[in-house]
C-alpha positions in Angstrom: -10.5 16.1 22.3 -14.3 15.5 22.4 -14.0 13.6 19.1 -11.3 11.4 20.6 -13.3 10.8 23.8 -16.3 9.8 21.7 -14.1 7.3 19.8 -12.9 5.7 23.0 -16.4 5.4 24.2 -17.3 3.7 20.9 -14.6 1.1 21.5 -16.5 0.1 24.6 -19.9 0.6 23.2 -19.4 -1.6 20.2 -18.9 -4.6 22.5 -22.5 -4.4 23.4 -23.8 -4.9 19.9 -24.7 -8.2 18.4 -23.2 -7.3 15.1 -19.8 -8.8 14.3 -19.9 -12.1 16.1 -22.4 -14.4 17.7 -21.5 -12.9 21.0 -20.4 -9.2 20.9 -20.4 -8.8 24.7 -16.7 -9.2 25.5 -15.4 -5.9 26.9 -11.7 -6.8 26.9 -9.7 -5.7 23.9 -7.3 -8.3 22.6 -3.8 -6.8 23.0 -2.5 -8.9 20.2 -5.1 -7.7 17.7 -3.3 -4.6 16.6 0.0 -6.5 16.2 -1.9 -9.0 14.1 -3.2 -6.2 11.9 0.4 -4.8 11.5 1.8 -8.2 10.5 -1.2 -8.9 8.3 -0.8 -5.6 6.4 2.9 -6.2 5.8 2.2 -9.7 4.5 -0.6 -8.4 2.3 1.8 -5.7 0.9 4.3 -8.3 -0.2 1.5 -10.5 -1.7 0.3 -7.5 -3.7 3.8 -6.6 -4.8 4.3 -10.2 -6.1 1.0 -10.2 -8.0 1.4 -6.8 -9.6 5.0 -7.3 -10.6 4.2 -10.6 -12.2 1.7 -8.8 -14.4 4.0 -5.9 -15.1 7.4 -7.3 -15.9 9.0 -4.4 -17.8 7.2 -1.3 -16.4 7.5 0.9 -13.3 5.1 0.0 -10.5 3.7 2.2 -7.8 0.8 1.5 -5.4 -0.4 1.9 -1.8 -0.9 -1.5 -0.1 -2.2 0.3 3.0 -5.0 2.0 0.9 -6.1 -1.3 -0.7 -5.8 -3.1 2.7 -8.0 -0.5 4.4 -10.7 -0.7 1.7 -10.8 -4.5 1.9 -10.8 -4.4 5.7 -14.0 -2.4 5.5 -15.4 -5.0 3.2 -14.4 -7.7 5.6 -16.4 -6.1 8.4 -19.5 -6.3 6.3 -18.9 -9.8 4.9 -20.3 -13.1 6.0 -19.8 -16.8 5.4 -17.4 -17.8 2.6 -16.8 -14.2 1.6 -15.7 -13.3 5.1 -13.4 -16.3 5.2 -11.8 -15.4 1.9 -11.2 -11.8 3.0 -9.8 -12.9 6.4 -7.3 -15.2 4.7 -6.3 -12.5 2.1 -5.9 -9.9 4.8 -3.7 -12.3 6.9 -5.9 -12.0 10.0 -5.2 -14.9 12.4 -7.7 -17.7 12.1 -8.4 -17.6 15.8 -9.0 -13.9 15.9 -12.7 -13.0 15.6 -14.1 -10.0 13.8 -14.9 -8.1 17.0 -11.2 -8.2 18.1 -10.2 -7.0 14.6 -12.8 -4.2 14.7 -11.5 -3.1 18.1 -8.0 -3.0 16.8 -9.1 -1.1 13.7 -10.9 1.6 15.8 -8.0 1.8 18.2 -5.6 2.3 15.3 -7.9 5.0 13.9 -7.9 6.7 17.3 -4.1 6.8 17.5 -4.0 8.2 13.9 -6.3 11.0 15.0 -4.1 11.8 18.0 -1.0 11.7 15.8 -2.5 14.1 13.3 -3.7 16.5 16.1 -0.3 16.5 17.9 1.8 16.4 14.7 5.2 18.1 14.8 4.9 19.5 11.3 7.8 17.4 10.1 5.6 15.5 7.7 2.0 15.1 6.7 0.4 11.6 6.7 -3.3 10.7 6.5 -5.4 7.7 5.4 -9.1 8.4 5.9 -11.8 6.0 4.7 -15.4 6.6 3.7 -18.5 4.5 3.1 -20.8 6.1 0.6 -24.3 4.5 1.0 -27.2 5.1 -1.3 -29.8 7.2 0.5 -32.5 4.6 -0.3 -30.7 2.0 1.8 -29.9 1.8 5.5 -27.0 0.2 7.3 -27.7 -2.1 10.1 -28.0 0.0 13.3 -25.0 -1.6 14.9 -22.9 -0.9 11.7 -24.1 2.7 11.7 -22.7 3.1 15.2 -19.4 1.4 14.4 -18.8 3.5 11.3 -20.4 6.7 12.4 -17.5 8.8 11.2 -17.1 7.0 7.9 -20.7 6.7 6.6 -22.0 9.3 4.1 -25.5 9.0 2.6 -25.6 10.0 -1.0 -28.1 10.1 -3.9 -26.8 7.4 -6.2 -30.3 6.6 -7.4 -31.4 10.1 -8.4 -28.1 11.7 -9.3 -25.3 9.2 -9.9 -23.0 11.6 -11.8 -23.0 14.3 -9.1 -22.5 11.5 -6.6 -19.4 10.4 -8.5 -18.1 14.0 -8.6 -18.6 14.4 -4.9 -16.6 11.2 -4.1 -13.8 12.3 -6.5 -13.8 15.8 -4.9 -13.4 14.3 -1.4 -10.5 12.1 -2.7 -8.8 15.2 -4.3 -9.1 17.1 -1.1 -7.6 14.3 1.0 -4.7 13.8 -1.4 -3.9 17.5 -2.0 -5.1 17.2 -5.6 -2.6 14.5 -6.4 -5.3 11.9 -7.2 -7.9 13.2 -9.6 -10.9 11.6 -11.2 -10.5 8.3 -9.2 -13.9 7.0 -10.4 -14.3 7.7 -14.1 -17.4 8.8 -15.8 -20.1 6.1 -16.2 -18.8 4.0 -13.3 -21.5 5.2 -10.9 -25.0 4.4 -12.0 -28.5 4.5 -10.4 -28.0 0.9 -9.4 -24.9 1.7 -7.3 -25.6 1.1 -3.7 -22.4 1.3 -1.8 -18.9 2.7 -2.5 -15.9 2.0 -0.1 -13.1 4.6 -0.5 -9.7 5.0 1.2 -7.4 7.9 0.4 -3.8 7.8 1.5 -1.5 10.8 1.5 2.1 11.4 2.6 4.4 14.4 2.2 7.8 14.5 3.9 11.2 16.2 3.7 14.3 14.1 3.8 16.1 14.1 7.2 19.2 14.8 5.1 18.3 16.6 1.9 20.0 16.3 -1.5 21.4 19.5 -3.0 19.8 20.4 -6.3 23.2 21.6 -7.7 24.6 18.1 -7.3 21.9 16.5 -9.4 23.3 15.4 -12.8 22.3 13.3 -15.7 23.8 9.8 -15.2 23.5 6.5 -17.0 20.7 4.2 -15.8 20.9 0.6 -16.9 17.4 -0.7 -17.8 19.0 -4.0 -18.8 22.4 -5.3 -19.9 21.7 -4.1 -23.5 19.6 -1.0 -22.8 20.8 2.2 -21.1 19.4 5.7 -20.8 20.1 9.0 -18.9 18.3 10.0 -15.7 18.6 13.0 -13.3 20.6 11.4 -10.4 20.5 13.0 -7.0 23.7 12.7 -4.9 24.8 13.1 -1.4 27.2 11.6 1.2 26.3 11.1 4.9 25.6 8.6 7.6 22.7 6.3 6.8 21.3 3.0 7.9 22.5 0.3 5.5 22.7 -3.5 5.4 24.5 -5.8 2.9 22.0 -8.6 2.4 24.4 -10.8 0.4 27.5 -12.8 0.9 29.1 -11.8 -2.3 31.7 -8.9 -2.7 31.2 -6.5 -5.6 34.0 -4.1 -6.3 34.0 -2.2 -9.5 35.6 1.2 -10.4 34.3 1.6 -13.9 32.0 4.7 -13.8 30.0 3.3 -16.6 29.5 -0.1 -15.0 25.9 -0.9 -13.9 27.2 -2.2 -10.5 28.7 0.7 -8.6 28.3 -0.8 -5.1 31.7 -0.8 -3.4 31.5 -3.4 -0.7 34.6 -4.6 1.2 32.8 -6.8 3.7 30.0 -9.3 3.7 27.2 -10.3 6.1 26.7 -14.0 6.9 23.1 -14.1 8.3 20.3 -16.3 7.2 18.4 -13.3 5.7 21.6 -12.3 3.8 21.7 -15.6 2.0 18.0 -15.5 1.3 17.7 -12.0 -0.2 21.1 -11.3 -1.9 20.6 -7.5 -2.1 21.6 -4.3 -0.4 19.2 -2.1 1.6 19.4 1.5 2.5 17.1 3.6 4.7 16.4 7.2 3.8 14.5 8.7 6.8 12.2 11.7 6.5 12.2 14.5 9.1 10.7 13.3 12.3 12.1 9.8 11.6 8.7 8.2 11.9 8.6 7.4 8.2 11.4 6.2 6.0 12.0 5.1 2.4 13.8 1.8 2.1 15.7 1.1 -1.1 16.3 -2.6 -2.0 19.1 -2.8 -4.6 19.8 -6.3 -6.1 23.1 -7.0 -8.0 22.7 -6.0 -11.6 24.9 -8.8 -12.8 22.1 -11.3 -12.0 19.4 -11.9 -14.6 15.9 -10.9 -13.4 17.4 -9.7 -10.1 14.4 -7.7 -9.1 12.0 -10.6 -9.8 14.3 -12.9 -7.8 14.4 -10.4 -4.9 10.6 -10.2 -4.8 10.3 -14.0 -4.6 12.7 -14.1 -1.7 11.4 -11.1 0.2 9.0 -12.5 2.8 7.4 -11.1 5.9 10.2 -12.4 8.2 12.9 -10.7 6.1 10.9 -7.4 5.8 10.2 -7.3 9.6 13.9 -7.8 10.3 14.9 -5.0 7.9 12.5 -2.4 9.1 13.1 -3.1 12.8 14.8 -0.3 14.8 18.1 -2.3 14.9 17.6 -4.0 11.5 20.2 -1.8 9.7 23.6 -0.4 10.6 24.6 3.3 10.5 27.6 4.0 8.3 29.1 6.5 5.9 27.4 6.1 2.5 27.7 7.9 -0.8 24.2 7.8 -2.3 22.9 8.2 -5.9 19.2 7.9 -6.4 17.1 8.9 -9.4 14.8 11.8 -9.2 11.4 10.6 -10.5 7.6 10.9 -10.6 5.3 7.9 -11.2 1.5 7.9 -11.5 -0.3 4.6 -12.0 -3.9 3.4 -12.2 -4.7 -0.2 -11.5 -8.1 -1.7 -12.3 -8.5 -4.4 -9.8 -11.6 -5.8 -11.4 -11.7 -9.4 -12.8 -12.3 -9.6 -16.5 -15.5 -11.7 -16.0 -17.1 -8.9 -13.9 -16.4 -6.4 -16.7 -18.5 -8.4 -19.1 -21.2 -9.3 -16.7 -20.3 -13.0 -16.7 -19.6 -15.2 -13.7 -16.0 -15.0 -12.5 -14.1 -18.3 -12.1 -10.8 -18.6 -10.3 -8.0 -19.5 -12.6 -9.3 -17.5 -15.6 -6.7 -15.9 -17.7 -6.3 -12.2 -17.5 -4.6 -9.3 -19.3 -1.3 -8.5 -17.5 0.0 -5.1 -18.1 -0.7 -1.3 -17.8 0.6 0.8 -20.7 0.6 4.7 -20.7 -2.1 5.0 -23.4 -4.0 1.8 -22.6 -5.3 0.8 -19.2 -6.3 -2.8 -19.2 -7.9 -4.8 -16.3 -5.6 -6.6 -13.9 -6.7 -9.7 -12.1 -5.0 -8.5 -8.9 -7.8 -9.3 -6.5 -8.4 -12.7 -8.1 -4.8 -13.6 -7.7 -4.9 -12.5 -4.1 -7.8 -14.9 -3.3 -10.9 -12.6 -3.2 -12.2 -12.8 -6.8 -15.6 -14.1 -5.5 -16.3 -10.5 -4.3 -17.4 -9.9 -7.9 -19.7 -12.8 -8.3 -23.3 -13.5 -7.3 -22.0 -15.7 -4.5 -20.6 -12.7 -2.6 -22.1 -12.3 0.8 -21.9 -8.7 2.1 -25.0 -9.0 4.2 -23.2 -7.6 7.2 -23.7 -4.1 5.9 -27.5 -4.0 5.4 -28.7 -7.3 6.7 -29.6 -8.5 3.3 -27.9 -10.4 0.5 -27.6 -8.8 -3.0 -24.6 -6.6 -2.6 -21.5 -7.5 -4.7 -18.5 -5.7 -6.1 -19.0 -4.4 -9.6 -15.8 -2.4 -9.8 -12.6 -1.7 -7.9 -9.9 0.8 -8.9 -6.6 1.9 -7.4 -4.8 5.1 -8.3 -1.4 6.2 -6.9 1.2 8.9 -7.5 4.7 9.6 -6.1 7.1 12.5 -6.6 10.7 12.1 -5.3 13.1 15.0 -5.5 16.0 16.6 -3.6 13.8 18.0 -0.9 11.7 14.9 -0.1 8.7 12.9 -1.2 5.0 13.5 -1.9 2.9 10.4 -2.5 -0.8 9.7 -2.6 -3.2 6.9 -3.4 -6.8 6.1 -3.4 -8.8 2.9 -3.7 -12.5 2.7 -4.5 -14.7 -0.4 -4.4 -18.1 0.0 -5.9 -21.0 -2.3 -4.8 -24.1 -2.8 -7.0 -27.1 -4.7 -6.3 -27.3 -7.9 -7.9 29.2 -4.1 10.8 31.3 -0.9 9.6 33.3 -1.0 6.4 36.9 0.3 6.1 35.9 2.9 3.5 32.7 4.8 2.7 30.1 2.7 0.9 28.7 3.8 -2.5 25.0 3.0 -2.9 24.1 3.8 -6.5 20.7 3.1 -7.8 21.6 3.0 -11.5 19.7 -0.2 -12.3 16.2 -1.4 -11.4 15.4 -1.4 -7.7 12.5 -1.8 -5.2 11.4 0.9 -2.8 8.9 1.3 -0.1 7.7 3.9 2.4 7.4 2.5 5.9 5.6 4.1 8.9 7.4 3.0 12.1 4.6 4.2 14.3 1.9 2.0 12.8 4.3 -0.6 11.4 2.6 -0.1 8.0 3.9 -0.3 4.5 2.4 3.0 3.1 3.6 2.8 -0.5 5.6 0.4 -2.6 7.1 0.4 -6.0 9.6 -0.9 -8.6 11.7 1.6 -10.5 12.7 0.0 -13.8 13.2 3.0 -16.1 12.6 6.8 -16.4 9.1 7.7 -17.6 
């Protein structure tokens, strides 16, 4: 409780610092600031899904938008001028909301996370801590030290870069229960490393209604119209929240058909016409966190890509709302799967020490034996973080810090009992209606899934399942 009280005091104390705005003296917290962060994080999640999916057309995708968002939010607090504006736009922070209000919302959200963890029911485990590793030959501005007292760790990058790297990786492993290992690879940390921003996200939960292992069977999964394979398919029947987001009726009885969605009704809302997909909610125990499955009709070419284009913040907000879906009897079949993916967020130009220019062509895929750089952050509007023009003077009071590398690593395990997922992001700075019959919801062709936290209104993890590993 002392720690929580200290954090509340900091929420007031930070208003007396001339650190984030020209006038950091306002004591009133903007009540809309947290809502803005929630909405911004959801929009950011969809932006990131679009960018990553466009670069990985035929592979599975899994990432944690909340982890990347948290790391970039830390960078935003230390950014100035054009760099600050770019980050603000990418993070979908309202133009009329100043940095102080955003910081107050961030600290308040961290406080509620701490309370939630301390008073947890044991139904699930959820954490998303952040750290700022600072070279011990540098000092943060005094006001920044006060704001990030719990996050800042001084470390000997200059004298012992390798052990510094190992220490960061060990912290990430601890926070993610050993799911994320070796986040920062050998050679990435050097004596010139000055600052590393890290966020580690971890979730483990049991299904509210668990699948029985004896019901799991090998079933056909349709990768495409011409390619099929077998996957372990989990099965159960029960009452779940569902919504038919299309006006078409699909009714097929062929067990080998790729479309085993037996719908005898249709919805006629605006969002239905826009998405053209079916959504199912699988809650975890405690019902604070749920997995949402978005299943487009298989008969449509590039159905997943079309769904991604149509899935905007308004649609997502309507779906994840408490009354967004309808409870009904559903027979479910979902693949049992594990996915691990590493995404290099660094622009190609930064890798070769050359100036980065927006619009440059990049390499667009991740293969199991070959990890290639993705221009994710460039496409999302913050590629200048890797150039000499980056202004991160808010951290130390001096120019000269810029991103040299950014990497994101995520893993998810989905089985009959529940889900375990983790992710970590590191950014390294260097100087220089009820149907008549039960519904069958069968994920036997590519689908989108996300883990959503109702308490913080945050998209924790997202992915596209296209094929078994």
